[in-house]
Backbone as CSV, one residue per row, in Angstrom:
resi,resn,N_x,N_y,N_z,CA_x,CA_y,CA_z,C_x,C_y,C_z
1,MET,0.848,-1.175,0.000,0.000,0.000,0.000,0.889,1.232,0.000
2,SER,0.632,2.149,-0.893,1.432,3.361,-0.957,0.755,4.482,-0.166
3,VAL,1.596,5.365,0.318,1.109,6.507,1.093,0.685,7.596,0.117
4,PRO,-0.526,8.151,0.261,-0.947,9.221,-0.637,-0.110,10.485,-0.401
5,TYR,0.039,11.285,-1.433,0.785,12.530,-1.310,0.010,13.501,-0.419
6,ILE,0.707,14.058,0.550,0.114,15.068,1.433,1.050,16.264,1.413
7,ASP,0.566,17.399,0.932,1.423,18.574,0.799,1.784,19.153,2.166
8,ALA,2.799,20.008,2.187,3.330,20.559,3.428,2.293,21.391,4.185
9,ASP,1.475,22.146,3.470,0.453,22.960,4.140,-0.563,22.077,4.863
10,THR,-0.952,20.987,4.212,-1.897,20.056,4.836,-1.259,19.398,6.059
11,LEU,0.017,19.018,5.944,0.709,18.431,7.092,0.786,19.416,8.262
12,ASP,1.005,20.693,7.952,1.016,21.712,9.015,-0.348,21.819,9.685
13,GLU,-1.414,21.776,8.885,-2.766,21.834,9.450,-3.059,20.595,10.299
14,ILE,-2.592,19.430,9.834,-2.786,18.196,10.586,-2.034,18.269,11.906
15,ALA,-0.786,18.744,11.869,0.008,18.867,13.091,-0.652,19.827,14.072
16,ASN,-1.207,20.919,13.555,-1.903,21.886,14.411,-3.148,21.261,15.031
17,ALA,-3.930,20.555,14.235,-5.147,19.911,14.744,-4.792,18.848,15.785
18,TYR,-3.732,18.090,15.519,-3.290,17.074,16.479,-2.850,17.730,17.790
19,GLY,-2.178,18.862,17.682,-1.770,19.604,18.868,-2.951,20.138,19.661
20,LEU,-4.062,20.360,18.988,-5.268,20.852,19.657,-6.138,19.721,20.195
21,GLY,-5.690,18.466,19.985,-6.391,17.345,20.586,-7.220,16.473,19.654
22,VAL,-7.177,16.739,18.363,-7.909,15.888,17.425,-7.156,14.554,17.331
23,PRO,-7.845,13.433,17.487,-7.159,12.131,17.433,-6.489,11.900,16.079
24,LEU,-5.300,11.325,16.129,-4.542,11.063,14.913,-5.282,10.094,13.991
25,GLU,-6.030,9.181,14.569,-6.816,8.230,13.774,-7.834,8.966,12.911
26,THR,-8.478,9.970,13.469,-9.462,10.767,12.736,-8.799,11.542,11.605
27,LEU,-7.651,12.143,11.897,-6.935,12.923,10.891,-6.444,12.036,9.755
28,ALA,-5.971,10.849,10.088,-5.487,9.919,9.062,-6.631,9.495,8.143
29,ALA,-7.793,9.255,8.708,-8.950,8.858,7.897,-9.361,9.981,6.950
30,GLN,-9.233,11.223,7.395,-9.637,12.348,6.557,-8.736,12.523,5.341
31,VAL,-7.459,12.165,5.474,-6.551,12.318,4.329,-6.309,11.004,3.589
32,GLY,-6.966,9.927,4.038,-6.895,8.662,3.329,-5.614,7.872,3.528
33,THR,-5.084,7.881,4.736,-3.883,7.113,5.037,-4.056,6.420,6.380
34,THR,-3.046,5.705,6.806,-3.117,5.031,8.096,-2.510,5.908,9.178
35,GLU,-2.837,5.585,10.399,-2.297,6.334,11.530,-0.776,6.197,11.596
36,ASP,-0.253,4.999,11.322,1.194,4.782,11.349,1.911,5.612,10.286
37,ASP,1.337,5.671,9.080,1.946,6.470,8.013,1.922,7.956,8.368
38,LEU,0.840,8.400,8.950,0.742,9.804,9.337,1.724,10.128,10.456
39,ARG,1.903,9.210,11.394,2.913,9.401,12.447,4.301,9.581,11.834
40,ARG,4.610,8.736,10.846,5.916,8.812,10.203,6.087,10.146,9.480
41,LEU,5.055,10.588,8.763,5.138,11.858,8.035,5.299,13.052,8.970
42,LEU,4.687,12.967,10.147,4.766,14.070,11.112,5.996,13.966,12.016
43,GLY,6.713,12.853,11.919,7.904,12.679,12.756,7.571,12.326,14.191
44,LEU,6.404,11.733,14.400,5.989,11.333,15.741,6.485,9.927,16.034
45,PRO,6.711,9.600,17.302,7.163,8.244,17.620,6.081,7.218,17.331
46,LYS,6.528,6.037,16.969,5.595,4.950,16.698,5.214,4.297,18.005
47,TRP,3.933,4.043,18.181,3.467,3.379,19.394,3.825,1.918,19.338
48,LYS,4.256,1.413,20.450,4.567,-0.005,20.536,3.585,-0.649,21.497
49,GLN,3.108,-1.803,21.121,2.232,-2.554,22.002,3.085,-3.256,23.042
50,LEU,2.765,-3.061,24.278,3.476,-3.745,25.342,2.916,-5.147,25.512
51,PRO,3.781,-6.093,25.802,3.255,-7.444,26.032,2.359,-7.452,27.258
52,GLN,1.293,-8.184,27.161,0.345,-8.260,28.265,0.793,-9.319,29.256
53,LYS,0.967,-8.914,30.488,1.318,-9.861,31.538,0.112,-10.014,32.450
54,THR,-0.106,-11.214,32.870,-1.264,-11.453,33.718,-0.912,-11.351,35.196
55,GLU,0.385,-11.341,35.503,0.766,-11.238,36.910,1.866,-10.196,37.069
56,LEU,1.986,-9.639,38.228,2.954,-8.610,38.538,4.252,-9.262,39.003
57,ASP,5.367,-8.844,38.423,6.674,-9.372,38.789,7.306,-8.420,39.808
58,LEU,7.230,-8.774,41.070,7.725,-7.904,42.139,9.246,-7.845,42.200
59,TRP,9.931,-8.801,41.602,11.391,-8.853,41.713,12.099,-8.352,40.456
60,ALA,11.379,-7.805,39.512,11.994,-7.326,38.273,12.998,-6.209,38.552
61,VAL,12.699,-5.339,39.480,13.602,-4.226,39.802,14.925,-4.749,40.329
62,ASP,14.888,-5.746,41.191,16.125,-6.302,41.728,16.981,-6.915,40.623
63,ARG,16.364,-7.588,39.670,17.117,-8.183,38.560,17.724,-7.080,37.682
64,LEU,17.002,-5.994,37.490,17.530,-4.883,36.692,18.707,-4.223,37.392
65,HIS,18.646,-4.067,38.698,19.763,-3.492,39.439,20.997,-4.382,39.321
66,ASP,20.808,-5.682,39.306,21.930,-6.616,39.147,22.589,-6.446,37.781
67,VAL,21.790,-6.166,36.752,22.330,-5.984,35.407,23.145,-4.697,35.322
68,LEU,22.655,-3.643,35.956,23.356,-2.366,35.896,24.546,-2.394,36.819
């Protein structure tokens, strides 16, 4: 899938709207691209999904201190 061309003025308007609280998903839909592609065009960090853990590891900090 190719990213549609988005001119600099439109990107500035998108960045401004995002700064005012408009969800990036909504903005991406309006210009016909994905949220990830729009993040890349705006220079925003990519969200990473954290692995889901079902239990809390109370000793993780101690293991990290041992590594450092």
